[in-house]
LOKELUM-948707 format. One record per atom (N, C-alpha, C): residue in one letter; x, y, z. Coordinates in pm, whole numbers, padded with zeros to 5 digits, always signed. Example, Ala and Ser with C-alpha at 12.3 -4.5 7.8 and 13.67 -1.06 7.14 Angstrom:
A+01319-00569+00780A+01230-00450+00780A+01320-00330+00780S+01285-00225+00708S+01367-00106+00714S+01290+00003+00787
! end
This chain:
M-02513+00446+00289M-02384+00482+00342M-02280+00469+00231S-02196+00571+00216S-02092+00562+00116S-01958+00535+00183W-01871+00472+00110W-01738+00437+00158W-01634+00512+00078V-01519+00537+00139V-01411+00610+00076V-01283+00527+00085C-01215+00515-00026C-01080+00460-00030C-00989+00582-00036Y-00891+00591+00053Y-00810+00711+00062Y-00662+00678+00072I-00581+00777+00037I-00435+00764+00051I-00386+00884+00129L-00300+00855+00227L-00239+00959+00308L-00090+00968+00276C-00038+01089+00284C+00106+01110+00278C+00149+01131+00422C+00237+01045+00470C+00284+01053+00608C+00401+01151+00618A+00431+01194+00741A+00537+01292+00764A+00673+01245+00714D+00694+01114+00708D+00823+01062+00660D+00826+01038+00509G+00719+01081+00439G+00716+01067+00294G+00659+00936+00244T+00617+00848+00334T+00556+00722+00292T+00407+00742+00267L+00347+00645+00200L+00205+00650+00169L+00130+00543+00248Y+00008+00575+00286Y-00078+00481+00355Y-00213+00481+00285C-00267+00363+00256C-00396+00350+00190C-00492+00279+00284G-00615+00329+00291G-00716+00268+00377G-00856+00297+00327I-00956+00247+00399I-01096+00276+00367I-01169+00319+00493T-01277+00391+00476T-01359+00435+00588T-01496+00478+00538N-01590+00488+00630N-01720+00546+00595N-01737+00682+00662D-01632+00731+00730D-01632+00864+00790D-01490+00920+00780L-01461+00982+00668L-01324+01025+00638L-01273+01129+00738E-01354+01226+00771E-01310+01332+00863E-01270+01272+00999K-01352+01184+01050K-01323+01119+01179K-01197+01033+01170R-01182+00962+01060R-01066+00874+01042R-00936+00955+01031L-00939+01066+00959L-00820+01151+00949L-00781+01206+01086A-00880+01247+01163A-00853+01297+01298A-00790+01187+01383A-00839+01065+01370A-00784+00953+01445A-00639+00926+01405H-00611+00928+01275H-00473+00907+01229H-00381+01013+01289N-00420+01138+01281N-00334+01247+01329N-00325+01252+01481A-00419+01190+01551A-00413+01184+01698A-00334+01063+01745G-00281+00984+01651G-00206+00865+01687G-00294+00748+01726E-00422+00756+01690E-00518+00651+01725E-00566+00573+01603G-00509+00603+01488G-00550+00534+01366G-00474+00405+01351A-00441+00372+01230A-00368+00248+01202A-00230+00249+01269K-00184+00133+01306K-00053+00119+01369K+00056+00182+01281Y+00042+00164+01149Y+00143+00216+01056Y+00159+00367+01068T+00049+00439+01083T+00056+00585+01082T+00088+00645+01218R+00081+00568+01325R+00099+00622+01461R+00230+00695+01480G+00337+00644+01427G+00467+00709+01442G+00504+00796+01324R+00409+00820+01236R+00440+00895+01113R+00351+01018+01096T+00305+01074+01206T+00218+01192+01200T+00302+01318+01190P+00247+01426+01137P+00111+01437+01085P+00097+01372+00948V-00024+01331+00918V-00054+01276+00786V-00142+01374+00711K-00134+01368+00579K-00212+01458+00495K-00287+01375+00390L-00413+01404+00374L-00493+01337+00272L-00447+01385+00135V-00409+01290+00047V-00363+01327-00086V-00448+01267-00198Y-00539+01174-00161Y-00621+01111-00264Y-00742+01047-00199R-00856+01052-00270R-00977+00984-00222R-01063+00943-00339E-01131+00831-00321E-01227+00780-00418E-01352+00739-00342N-01468+00781-00387N-01594+00740-00325N-01642+00609-00386H-01698+00523-00301H-01751+00393-00345H-01886+00370-00279V-01972+00297-00346V-02108+00274-00295V-02114+00163-00191S-02013+00076-00185S-02016-00032-00087S-01878-00053-00026K-01878-00115+00090K-01753-00149+00157K-01673-00246+00072S-01741-00341+00012S-01675-00440-00072S-01600-00375-00188E-01665-00280-00251E-01603-00209-00364E-01481-00130-00317A-01493-00065-00202A-01382+00013-00147A-01265-00079-00110L-01293-00193-00051L-01188-00289-00016L-01115-00341-00139K-01190-00368-00244K-01127-00416-00369K-01032-00311-00424R-01076-00186-00422R-00991-00078-00473R-00869-00058-00384E-00887-00070-00253E-00773-00058-00161E-00668-00164-00195M-00710-00287-00218M-00617-00394-00251M-00547-00367-00385E-00621-00312-00481E-00560-00276-00610E-00451-00172-00590I-00482-00068-00513I-00385+00039-00490I-00264-00012-00414K-00287-00093-00311K-00175-00147-00233K-00085-00235-00318G-00137-00291-00425G-00058-00375-00514G+00023-00298-00618L-00001-00169-00628L+00072-00087-00724L+00214-00059-00675P+00308-00045-00769P+00442-00001-00729P+00435+00143-00677R+00528+00182-00594R+00529+00317-00537R+00523+00425-00645T+00593+00405-00755T+00593+00506-00862T+00452+00531-00916E+00374+00424-00929E+00237+00439-00979E+00147+00503-00874K+00170+00472-00748K+00094+00537-00641K+00123+00687-00640L+00250+00723-00653L+00287+00866-00654L+00225+00937-00774A+00219+00871-00889A+00155+00929-01007A+00006+00950-00982L-00057+00857-00913L-00198+00864-00881L-00229+00983-00790V-00145+01005-00689V-00171+01110-00591V-00105+01243-00625G-00016+01245-00720G+00051+01369-00757G+00174+01400-00671G+00226+01299-00605G+00349+01316-00526G+00323+01319-00377C+00433+01298-00303C+00428+01298-00157C+00569+01329-00108A+00582+01434-00030A+00714+01474+00020A+00716+01470+00172A+00827+01427+00226A+00844+01425+00372A+00839+01570+00422R+00782+01585+00542R+00774+01719+00600R+00866+01731+00717
! end
């Protein structure tokens, strides 16, 4: 099973980072308002970045690294995010 660390651009221009082992299902959940509490009021969300990892542990470590970055570095990583 492979894991994905991903970043979403929310409708309000904010970024959300998470991990999953089923990206398509997780994106659908976020956009249906059933994903993370943070994204529920910020739909629609758009996938702007993804990294594949061989283990959940590796994906979690990368998620924590990304969450620790300043917003400017996150935007550089994903190539920008604009409110819709």
